[in-house]
C-alpha positions as CSV (number, residue, x, y, z in Angstrom):
1,X,-137.0,-92.9,-5.3
2,X,-138.6,-95.5,-7.6
3,X,-136.1,-97.3,-9.9
4,X,-136.6,-97.0,-13.7
5,X,-135.5,-100.6,-14.2
6,X,-137.3,-103.3,-12.3
7,X,-135.4,-105.1,-9.6
8,X,-135.8,-108.9,-9.2
9,X,-134.5,-111.6,-6.9
10,X,-131.7,-112.2,-9.4
11,X,-130.7,-108.6,-10.1
12,X,-127.0,-107.7,-9.6
13,X,-125.9,-106.3,-6.3
14,X,-123.7,-103.3,-5.6
15,X,-122.1,-102.3,-2.3
16,X,-121.3,-98.7,-1.8
17,X,-119.2,-97.7,1.3
18,X,-119.7,-94.3,2.7
19,X,-123.2,-94.6,1.2
20,X,-125.2,-92.6,3.7
21,X,-124.9,-89.2,2.0
22,X,-123.3,-87.2,-0.8
23,X,-121.4,-88.9,-3.5
24,X,-122.0,-92.4,-2.0
25,X,-125.7,-91.9,-1.8
26,X,-125.8,-90.6,-5.4
27,X,-123.9,-93.7,-6.6
28,X,-126.4,-95.9,-4.8
29,X,-129.3,-94.1,-6.5
30,X,-127.6,-94.6,-9.9
31,X,-127.4,-98.4,-9.4
32,X,-130.9,-98.7,-8.1
33,X,-132.3,-96.7,-11.0
34,X,-130.6,-99.2,-13.3
35,X,-132.0,-102.4,-11.8
36,X,-129.4,-103.2,-9.1
37,X,-130.0,-104.1,-5.6
38,X,-127.9,-102.0,-3.3
39,X,-126.2,-102.2,0.1
40,X,-125.2,-98.8,1.5
41,X,-122.4,-99.3,4.2
42,X,-121.6,-96.4,6.5
43,X,-120.3,-95.7,10.0
44,X,-122.9,-93.0,10.6
45,X,-125.9,-95.2,11.6
46,X,-128.4,-92.4,12.1
47,X,-127.8,-90.8,8.7
48,X,-127.6,-94.2,7.0
49,X,-131.0,-95.4,8.4
50,X,-132.6,-92.1,7.4
51,X,-131.3,-92.3,3.9
52,X,-132.3,-95.9,3.4
53,X,-135.7,-95.2,4.8
54,X,-136.2,-92.5,2.2
55,X,-135.8,-95.1,-0.6
56,X,-138.6,-97.1,0.9
57,X,-137.4,-100.2,-0.9
58,X,-136.7,-102.9,1.6
59,X,-136.6,-105.4,-1.2
60,X,-133.8,-103.7,-3.0
61,X,-131.9,-101.4,-0.5
62,X,-130.0,-102.6,2.6
63,X,-128.4,-100.5,5.3
64,X,-125.1,-101.9,6.6
65,X,-123.7,-100.2,9.7
66,X,-120.0,-100.9,9.8
67,X,-116.6,-99.2,10.1
68,X,-114.4,-99.9,7.1
69,X,-111.3,-99.7,9.4
70,X,-112.3,-102.9,11.3
71,X,-111.8,-106.2,9.5
72,X,-114.4,-107.9,11.7
73,X,-117.1,-105.3,11.0
74,X,-116.3,-105.4,7.3
75,X,-116.6,-109.2,7.2
76,X,-119.8,-109.1,9.1
77,X,-121.2,-106.4,6.8
78,X,-120.4,-108.4,3.7
79,X,-122.0,-111.5,5.2
80,X,-125.1,-109.4,5.9
81,X,-125.3,-108.4,2.2
82,X,-124.9,-112.0,1.0
83,X,-127.5,-113.2,3.5
84,X,-130.0,-110.6,2.2
85,X,-129.2,-110.6,-1.5
86,X,-127.2,-113.8,-2.2
87,X,-124.5,-112.3,-4.3
88,X,-122.1,-109.3,-4.8
89,X,-121.3,-107.9,-8.3
90,X,-120.1,-104.4,-7.8
91,X,-118.1,-102.6,-5.0
92,X,-117.6,-98.9,-4.7
93,X,-115.0,-97.9,-2.1
94,X,-116.2,-94.4,-1.3
95,X,-115.8,-94.2,2.5
96,X,-113.3,-91.6,3.4
97,X,-112.3,-88.8,5.8
98,X,-110.0,-85.8,5.7
99,X,-107.8,-83.8,8.0
100,X,-106.8,-80.4,6.5
101,X,-103.8,-79.2,8.5
102,X,-100.3,-78.1,7.8
103,X,-97.7,-80.8,7.9
104,X,-96.2,-79.9,11.2
105,X,-99.6,-79.6,12.8
106,X,-100.9,-82.9,11.7
107,X,-100.5,-85.5,14.5
108,X,-99.4,-89.0,13.8
109,X,-102.8,-90.2,15.1
110,X,-104.6,-88.0,12.6
111,X,-102.3,-89.1,9.8
112,X,-102.9,-92.8,10.6
113,X,-106.6,-92.3,10.9
114,X,-106.9,-90.9,7.4
115,X,-104.7,-93.6,5.9
116,X,-106.5,-96.3,7.8
117,X,-109.9,-95.2,6.6
118,X,-109.2,-94.1,3.0
119,X,-106.6,-96.8,2.1
120,X,-107.0,-99.7,4.5
121,X,-110.7,-99.5,4.3
122,X,-110.7,-100.0,0.5
123,X,-108.2,-102.9,0.9
124,X,-110.3,-104.7,3.6
125,X,-113.6,-104.2,1.7
126,X,-112.1,-105.5,-1.5
127,X,-110.7,-108.6,0.2
128,X,-114.0,-109.3,1.8
129,X,-116.1,-108.9,-1.4
130,X,-113.8,-110.6,-4.0
131,X,-114.7,-114.2,-3.1
132,X,-118.4,-113.5,-3.5
133,X,-117.8,-111.6,-6.8
134,X,-115.9,-114.6,-8.1
135,X,-118.9,-116.8,-7.2
136,X,-121.1,-114.5,-9.2
137,X,-118.8,-114.8,-12.2
138,X,-116.8,-111.6,-11.9
139,X,-117.5,-108.0,-11.3
140,X,-116.2,-104.5,-11.1
141,X,-114.7,-102.3,-8.3
142,X,-114.3,-98.6,-8.4
143,X,-112.3,-96.7,-5.8
144,X,-113.1,-93.1,-5.1
145,X,-109.8,-91.3,-4.9
146,X,-109.4,-87.6,-5.4
147,X,-107.7,-84.9,-7.5
148,X,-105.6,-84.6,-4.3
149,X,-104.1,-87.9,-5.2
150,X,-102.9,-86.5,-8.5
151,X,-101.6,-83.1,-7.5
152,X,-100.3,-81.8,-4.2
153,X,-101.8,-78.9,-2.3
154,X,-101.4,-77.3,1.1
155,X,-103.0,-78.8,4.2
156,X,-103.4,-82.2,2.5
157,X,-100.4,-84.3,3.7
158,X,-102.7,-87.0,5.1
159,X,-105.6,-86.8,2.7
160,X,-103.5,-86.4,-0.5
161,X,-101.1,-89.2,0.5
162,X,-104.0,-91.6,1.2
163,X,-105.6,-90.9,-2.1
164,X,-102.3,-91.3,-4.1
165,X,-101.8,-94.6,-2.4
166,X,-105.3,-95.6,-3.2
167,X,-104.6,-95.0,-6.9
168,X,-101.6,-97.4,-6.8
169,X,-103.7,-99.9,-4.8
170,X,-106.2,-99.7,-7.7
171,X,-103.5,-100.7,-10.2
172,X,-102.3,-103.6,-8.0
173,X,-105.8,-104.9,-7.6
174,X,-106.5,-104.6,-11.3
175,X,-103.4,-106.6,-12.3
176,X,-104.3,-109.5,-9.9
177,X,-108.1,-109.5,-10.0
178,X,-108.3,-109.2,-13.8
179,X,-107.3,-112.8,-13.9
180,X,-110.6,-113.8,-12.2
181,X,-112.8,-111.4,-14.2
182,X,-112.9,-108.5,-11.8
183,X,-112.0,-105.1,-13.2
184,X,-110.7,-102.4,-10.8
185,X,-110.6,-98.7,-11.6
186,X,-110.8,-95.3,-9.8
187,X,-112.1,-91.9,-10.2
188,X,-110.5,-88.7,-9.0
189,X,-113.2,-86.1,-8.2
190,X,-112.4,-82.5,-8.1
191,X,-114.5,-80.2,-5.9
192,X,-118.0,-81.6,-5.6
193,X,-121.1,-79.8,-4.5
194,X,-121.9,-81.7,-1.4
195,X,-123.1,-80.7,2.0
196,X,-119.6,-81.3,3.4
197,X,-118.1,-79.0,0.8
198,X,-120.6,-76.3,1.6
199,X,-119.5,-76.5,5.3
200,X,-115.8,-76.6,4.7
201,X,-115.2,-74.3,1.7
202,X,-115.4,-70.6,2.5
203,X,-116.6,-68.1,-0.1
204,X,-113.0,-67.2,-0.9
205,X,-112.0,-70.9,-1.4
206,X,-115.0,-71.5,-3.6
207,X,-114.0,-68.4,-5.7
208,X,-110.5,-69.8,-6.0
209,X,-111.8,-73.1,-7.2
210,X,-114.1,-71.5,-9.8
211,X,-111.1,-69.5,-11.1
212,X,-108.8,-72.6,-11.3
213,X,-111.3,-75.0,-12.9
214,X,-111.8,-74.4,-16.6
215,X,-115.5,-75.3,-16.5
216,X,-115.8,-72.7,-13.8
217,X,-117.9,-74.7,-11.3
218,X,-118.0,-77.5,-8.9
219,X,-119.1,-81.0,-10.0
220,X,-122.3,-82.7,-8.7
221,X,-122.7,-86.0,-6.9
222,X,-124.7,-87.2,-9.9
223,X,-121.8,-86.5,-12.3
224,X,-119.5,-88.6,-10.1
225,X,-122.2,-91.3,-9.9
226,X,-122.5,-91.3,-13.7
227,X,-118.8,-91.9,-14.1
228,X,-118.7,-94.6,-11.5
229,X,-121.7,-96.3,-13.1
230,X,-120.0,-96.2,-16.5
231,X,-116.8,-97.9,-15.2
232,X,-118.9,-100.6,-13.6
233,X,-121.0,-101.2,-16.7
234,X,-120.4,-103.5,-19.7
235,X,-119.7,-100.4,-21.8
236,X,-116.3,-100.3,-19.9
237,X,-115.6,-104.0,-20.2
238,X,-112.0,-103.5,-21.4
239,X,-111.1,-100.7,-19.0
240,X,-109.0,-102.0,-16.1
241,X,-106.4,-100.4,-13.8
242,X,-107.2,-96.9,-14.8
243,X,-108.2,-93.7,-13.0
244,X,-110.2,-90.8,-14.4
245,X,-110.1,-87.2,-13.1
246,X,-113.7,-86.0,-12.9
247,X,-112.8,-82.4,-12.2
248,X,-113.9,-80.0,-14.9
249,X,-110.3,-79.8,-16.2
250,X,-108.8,-78.8,-12.8
251,X,-105.9,-81.3,-13.1
252,X,-105.2,-80.2,-16.7
253,X,-105.0,-76.5,-15.8
254,X,-101.6,-74.8,-15.1
255,X,-100.3,-71.8,-13.2
256,X,-101.6,-68.5,-14.5
257,X,-104.5,-70.0,-16.5
258,X,-107.3,-68.3,-14.5
259,X,-105.9,-64.8,-15.4
260,X,-105.3,-65.8,-19.0
261,X,-108.9,-67.2,-19.2
262,X,-110.3,-64.0,-17.8
263,X,-108.3,-61.9,-20.3
264,X,-109.4,-64.2,-23.1
265,X,-113.0,-64.0,-22.1
266,X,-112.8,-60.2,-21.9
267,X,-111.4,-60.1,-25.4
268,X,-114.2,-62.1,-26.9
269,X,-117.0,-60.1,-25.4
């Protein structure tokens, strides 16, 4: 996992929460490949340590074991990053959990756990990082929301609500933090080909998604990382308070489109 751009003692620093696997790990790789030092923060210490060890870059990759729901752990984790690297330039709030149950079967404890992780976690990590980003002269924050924050679906009362709230938090943060040179945006991934998706999505559900997504496939963690990287880069220097669906056209598709697409495809063959 050697970076294509050299990393130095003055290279920018990116924190990625939920960075031990999947989309978070791909985002960390994107930053490292482009000359950033990275801190991967995760609650799963075993997986985190294994992922960081695979980089074999102690000079540029830091494992931060912390729970984004706990203000003290978040503060301690950010202090660990500053002690190691001396600055913070980018923050990606990727840590999240999901409970997929009908409304009446979702307990209050489950609802609160999802909201606390997906929404409160982003709020706490942002508050902890902003003072250091200001010291560094500004920066960029990207929140990983979901297509479920844009469109409702069954079994997602907690998850979808948390992601919709995260999108509005993104706008609130962008309005206030823009004044101090920090841009805040979000992406809304559709189905992504991660290990978790492979475990959770049955063959029938995967087929349904393929029918509903105009591009006819799942996204990849690398495609999510490319979009996050763009929003954090100078190429996106005037983009603030926005969210982008990275979903193969899923959000744009309407009822009946899969059948119409199949008929259209049959007619062109």
